[in-house]
N, C-alpha and C positions, 0 to 999 in steps of 0.2 A: 674288820674290827680294829679299833685303835685302843691302846692302853697306856697308862702312865702311872707310876708309883711316886707318891709324895708323902713323906713322913709316915711311911709304912701303911699307907692307904692306897690301894690299887683301884683306879677308875677305868672301866672299859666301856666302850661305846660302839654300838652297831646302829646302822641307819637303814631305812628303806623308804622309797618313794611311794606315797599313797595315791596311786592312780585313780582309785575309786572316788576320792574326795577332792581331787584337784580339778581345776577348770582353767587350763592354759589361756583360753580366749578371754578370761577375766583376770589374768595375771595372778592366779591363785595356784601355787604349787605347794602341796602339803607333804611334809616329811615326818615320819615317825622315827624317834630316836630312843633306843633302849640303853639304859644305864645299869651297870652292875658295879657296886662298890664293895670291895672286900677289905676287911680289917686284918692286916698282916701283923699287927702289933700284939703285945701281950696283955693289953688293957682295953676295956670298952671305950668307945668314942660316941659322941652324939653329934649328928649333923644339925647345925643351927640355921644356916642360910646358904644361898647360892647367888652367884652373879654370872651372867652370860653376856658375851659380846657376839652378836649375830651379824654376819656380813652378808649383804645381798648385793650381787654384782652390779645390778642396775640402780640400786637405791641407797647404797652406803651401809653404815653401821647403826645398829640399834642395841642399846644396853638394857638388860632386864635383870632385876634383882628382887629378892624377897626372902621371907622366912621359909625355912625347910624346903621340901620338895613334895609336890602333889598333895599339899596340905598336911604333911607329916614332918616331924623332927625325930627321926628314928635313932635309937641307940643300937649300935652295931657291936656285938660282943667280939672278943678276940677270936680270930679264925672264921668268923661268920661273914655272910654276904647279905647285902640288901639290893634289891633290883626294882626298877620302876621304868615306865615309859611315858613319853609325852610327845607332843606334836609341835611343829613350827611351820609357819607359812613363809615362803620366800617368793616375792612377787616376780622376780626375773627368772626363777627356776634354777639359778646357780648361785651358790654361796657357801658359807661355812659357819661353824660355831665353835667357840671355846670359852673357857671361863674357870671359875673356881668355886669350891665349897668352903665354908667356914665351919670347922669342927671344934668341939670342946673335949678335952681329955679328962681323965679321972681326977686331976688336980684343979679342974675348972679353968685351965688355961686354953685359950683359943689358938687355932692355927689354920692356915690356908692349905687346901689340897687342890692341885691343878686338875682341871678337866681337859683332856687332850683335844686339840683342834681336829674337827672332822668335817669332811666335805659334804655338801648337799647339791647333787646334780640330778635333775629330773630325767627320767627315762625318755621322755618326749624329746628332750634336747640332745641326749647322748646318742640317739640312733641316727 
């Protein structure tokens, strides 16, 4: 697990290689990443959007951005957590991801929260 705190918001990430849905012979290595966002501040915050930089060792960088996460723009109350998971395909089987979320505070001001860099290494290639 990797974690980072930015502006009193803690983002933690765990990853796992999805052997069942990966097809190395087709350059399809699937990873599941689990995100937990914890509001350490005294006020509620709303997650508005996210931006990812996905690095694939053999294929370079891909940028992904959009509203919310998994179709939601959750409000996270003080002291509460919000968790979700998603998947990413890395063609070479080795890469990493990092990025940031844009949040809105109670005063309708927006601020960035870092998503810590995490590695994606398939079990097939690490053995």
